[in-house]
Structures are given as C-alpha cells and as structure tokens.
N, C-alpha and C positions, 0 to 999 in steps of 0.2 A: 451865767448860763445854767439853765435847768435841764435835768435829765428828762427825756421824753421817749417813751417806748412806742414805736410804730407797729401797726397791725401786720403789715407785710402783704396787703392786698390792694388792688387798684384796677385801673382801666388802661388799656393800650392807647396811647395818644398818637404815636408816629413811630416808624421804624425804617431801617435800611438794611439791605442784604449786603454783607461785606464779602467781596470776592477775593481780595488780596489783603492779608492782615500781617501784623508784626510776627516776628519769629516766635514759635511756640504755640501760636493760635491755629487751630484746625479750621480751614476755610472750606466751604462758605459757612458763615454764621450770621446771626441777626443781632443788631444793636437797636435799642428802642428807648423811647421815653414812655414811662408809666406814671400816671397821675394817681398817687396813693389816696385812699379814702381818708387818711389823716391830714391831707392837704398838700404836701410837697410833690413836685414832679421830679422824678429821678431818671438818670441815664443809666441803662443797664444792658446786659446781654439777655437774650431769650433762649429758652430750652423748650423742647417738646413741640416745636413748630417746624414745618418744612422751611429750609432757608431759600425760599423763592418768593417773589413779589406777591403771589396769591396765597402764601402760607398763613401768616398772622392776619388777624382781622382787627381793624381800627375799632375801638370801643369794647373789645373783648375783655372780659374779666380775667385778671392775672393774679397769681399768688407767688410769693417769694419762696425760693428753694436754695439749698446749699449744693453746689455742683462744681465740677472741674471747670476752671476758667481757661487755663492754658497748661502746657507742659514745659518745664524748664530743666534742662540737663537730666531728663528722664524722671523728673519728680513732678507729680500733679500738683498744681496750685489751685486751691479751692477758694470759693467766695460765693457771694449771693448772685443769683440770676432770678428771672421771673419766667413762669410758664403759665399756659392757660389754666384757669382755676378748675379743679375737679368739683363737679356739682353732683 
C-alpha cells in the first residue's frame, strides 16, 4: 500500500438530515457523501449548513475541516467534516 495525500475538497453528491442520532450526537445534523477531487467518494458529516432538506445543495463545492463530531462524557471528540467551500 502506498501513502496518498488527499486534497480535502470535493462536491456534495447526496445527504440526509439526521433527526435522531446515537448518544453524544447533537441532533439534527447532516450526513453526506462527498466525491473528492482526488477520486474517492466518502461518507462524512457536514458543518456550516442548515440541517434541513433545503440546506445543503447537491453539487456544491465542499472543503474538509476539523470540528467536534460528538461529546462523550463531557469531552468533545473531534474529527473531519466537510463544509461549503469558502470562495
């Protein structure tokens, strides 16, 4: 296996607004598929969009950020999410 660095940008392919999530996740939130410019399609959470069906836009340019994913026993768990790309 070879190391490959991803750019962290792509286009929104599809999404769902989650109304009831696992313990520690603040609802509602948006889960989505983002097709990276480097090739792979990934499943991720979105930030910076309204968690409603008319919030995110299919085909919208997205960029990766590091943000809080959930809270566990009062501790913020961080990871990668995507948000609309700042142009």
